[in-house]
C-alpha positions in Angstrom: -106.2 37.4 -64.0 -107.9 34.5 -62.5 -110.5 34.6 -59.8 -110.3 33.5 -56.2 -112.0 30.6 -56.5 -110.5 29.5 -59.7 -107.1 30.0 -57.7 -108.2 28.0 -54.7 -109.4 25.3 -57.1 -106.1 25.0 -58.6 -104.3 24.9 -55.3 -106.3 22.3 -54.0 -106.0 20.6 -57.1 -102.4 21.0 -57.1 -102.1 19.5 -53.1 -104.0 16.6 -53.9 -102.1 15.5 -57.1 -99.0 16.4 -55.3 -100.2 14.4 -52.4 -101.1 11.4 -54.2 -97.7 11.3 -55.8 -96.2 11.3 -52.4 -98.5 8.9 -51.2 -97.2 5.8 -53.3 -93.5 6.3 -51.3 -95.1 5.9 -47.9 -93.7 3.8 -45.4 -95.4 0.9 -43.8 -96.4 3.4 -40.9 -97.9 5.8 -43.6 -95.8 8.2 -43.1 -95.1 9.8 -46.2 -91.4 10.9 -46.8 -90.5 12.3 -50.1 -87.0 13.0 -51.4 -87.7 16.2 -52.5 -90.0 19.1 -53.5 -91.3 19.8 -56.9 -89.2 22.4 -57.9 -90.5 25.7 -59.4 -89.6 28.9 -60.9 -90.3 30.9 -58.0 -88.7 29.6 -55.1 -91.1 30.8 -53.0 -93.7 28.4 -54.4 -91.5 25.6 -53.8 -93.9 22.7 -52.0 -93.4 22.7 -48.0 -93.3 19.3 -46.1 -95.4 19.3 -43.2 -95.0 17.3 -40.4 -98.1 16.0 -39.0 -97.4 14.7 -35.2 -100.0 13.5 -32.3 -99.3 15.5 -29.2 -97.5 12.2 -27.9 -95.1 13.4 -30.7 -96.0 10.1 -32.9 -95.9 11.2 -36.9 -98.8 10.6 -38.3 -98.1 12.1 -41.8 -95.5 13.9 -43.8 -96.9 15.5 -47.1 -95.7 18.0 -49.4 -98.2 20.6 -50.0 -98.5 23.9 -52.3 -97.6 26.6 -49.4 -101.0 28.3 -50.0 -102.9 25.4 -49.0 -105.3 25.5 -46.2 -106.0 23.8 -43.5 -109.0 21.9 -44.8 -106.4 19.9 -47.6 -104.2 18.2 -44.8 -108.0 17.3 -43.2 -108.7 15.7 -46.3 -105.4 13.8 -47.0 -105.8 12.7 -43.3 -109.4 11.5 -43.4 -108.1 9.6 -47.0 -105.4 8.0 -44.9 -107.8 6.4 -42.4 -108.2 9.4 -40.0 -111.8 9.6 -41.3 -113.6 8.0 -37.9 -112.4 11.3 -36.2 -113.0 14.9 -35.7 -109.6 16.1 -35.8 -107.9 19.3 -34.6 -104.9 21.2 -35.6 -102.6 22.8 -33.8 -99.4 25.1 -34.7 -97.7 26.6 -31.9 -100.6 26.1 -29.5 -102.8 27.9 -31.4 -105.7 25.9 -33.1 -106.1 26.5 -36.4 -109.4 27.2 -38.9 -109.4 25.1 -41.9 -110.0 28.2 -44.2 -105.9 29.2 -42.5 -103.5 29.1 -45.2 -100.2 27.2 -44.0 -97.9 29.6 -45.3 -99.3 32.2 -43.2 -98.5 30.7 -39.6 -96.0 32.7 -37.7 -92.9 31.1 -38.3 -93.9 28.2 -40.9 -91.1 26.6 -42.6 -91.2 23.5 -44.5 -90.5 20.4 -42.2 -92.7 22.0 -39.4 -95.2 20.3 -37.3 -98.7 20.6 -37.1 -100.4 18.7 -33.9 -103.1 16.7 -34.7 -105.6 15.8 -32.3 -108.1 12.8 -32.6 -111.5 13.5 -31.3 -113.8 10.5 -31.3 -117.1 11.3 -33.2 -120.5 11.5 -31.2 -122.5 8.5 -32.1 -125.7 9.2 -34.7 -129.1 9.7 -32.6 -130.7 6.3 -32.5 -133.2 6.3 -35.0 -137.2 5.8 -33.9 -138.2 2.5 -33.8 -141.4 2.0 -36.1 -143.6 0.4 -34.3 -146.3 -1.6 -36.3 -149.6 -2.3 -34.8 
């Protein structure tokens, strides 16, 4: 039997590998639209398509993820895709998501469903103390 940490690491590695494959086909507006999900022996394990949109409705990304991916995997993909300069919040059906939430566990979530993303400016770093020389 696999321990929980090994299973989590395997799911995360699979999500990153899937995104790497899909991102090669991304259009110029940074939207990855794959032609089909990878097929697995168990239909419940097929990759799911997640539409990530701003509150305005503008789609930012459409990756394929293993259904047991956690929200933090999506956050990392977005950071790697140019969103690293923002603090990101995610919403599904008006409920804020936590990094540890499993995407497949959201009530009513199915492949192609939309997760909304809110960009917040990161706070400026505190000014460094000036070293004065006497």
